[in-house]
N, C-alpha and C positions, 0 to 999 in steps of 0.2 A: 504391978510389979511381978506377979508370978507369970503373967503372959510373956513378959520380956525374958524371963529365965527359960521359959519352954521354947521360945523362938531361938534363943542362944544355943540351946541343946541341939535343936533341930539343924541349925547351921553347922555345928561341929560334926554332926553325923554325915552331912553332905560333903564335907571336905575329902580330900584324897586320903587314901589309907596310908598309915605311917610306914607300912612295910615297903611301899613303892618308893618312898623317900629315902630308905635305907640302901637302896641299890646304888652303888657308886660306879660310875662309868667315866671314861676319860674326858667326857664332855662336861660333867658336873665337877670334876676334881681339879686341882691346880695344874699349872702347865707341866710340871715335872712328873706327874702321876702317870705310870705305865701299868695297865692291868695285865696284859698278856693274854694267852689263850689257854691257861691252865696246863701247861705242858712242863714236864720234868726236865731239868737241864741235863745234858749229856756230857758236860765238861765244866771248864772254868776259863775265865778270861785272865790273860797275863797282864803284867804292868805295862808292856810295850804295845798293847792293843791286839795281841794274837788271841787265839782260842785254842785250848788243848782239849781234845776229846778223850775221856776216860773210858776205856773198853768195858769196865765193869758196870757202867751206867747205861750202856747201849742195850736195847731190848734183845732178848734171845728167844726166837720162835722155834719151838720143837714141832715139826711136821712129820706125821707118820708115813710109812711107805704105802702108797695107794696104787700100786701096780695092778693087783687082781681085785680091785674094788668094783662092785657091780653098778653102783649108781653113777649117773652122769652128773656133771656140774651144772648143767642148764635145766631149768624147770620152765616148761612152757606156760604161757598165759592162757591159752585155750586147750586144757588137757582133754583128751578123749577118754571115754569110759572103756576100761579094759576088763574083760571077763576072765577070771581065773577059775581053776578048778576048786581052790580053797574057798572062795566066795561062794561058789554054787553048792558046795558041800554044807556050809554053814547055813544057807538059805533053806536047804532041803530039811535040815535037822530042826530048825525053829518053826 
């Protein structure tokens, strides 16, 4: 009898984890289930099938003025080593 109990516990440990069963997708759910993409709605649906966009719900991006910015937006995948006076001074001091 104890051997059957031990094998039953071993079989239970070999089963799928319960956390993977908690994940609900549209394939495992009823036909009417719609999961979406975790996006916030920007408006609401009307009774006649239209959609009204609410300006307060739209994202507002504040971009600073970058006219005199020294850095470039592109970063090379193969950077070359640049020797500067600051790096050479630090090397001499240490």
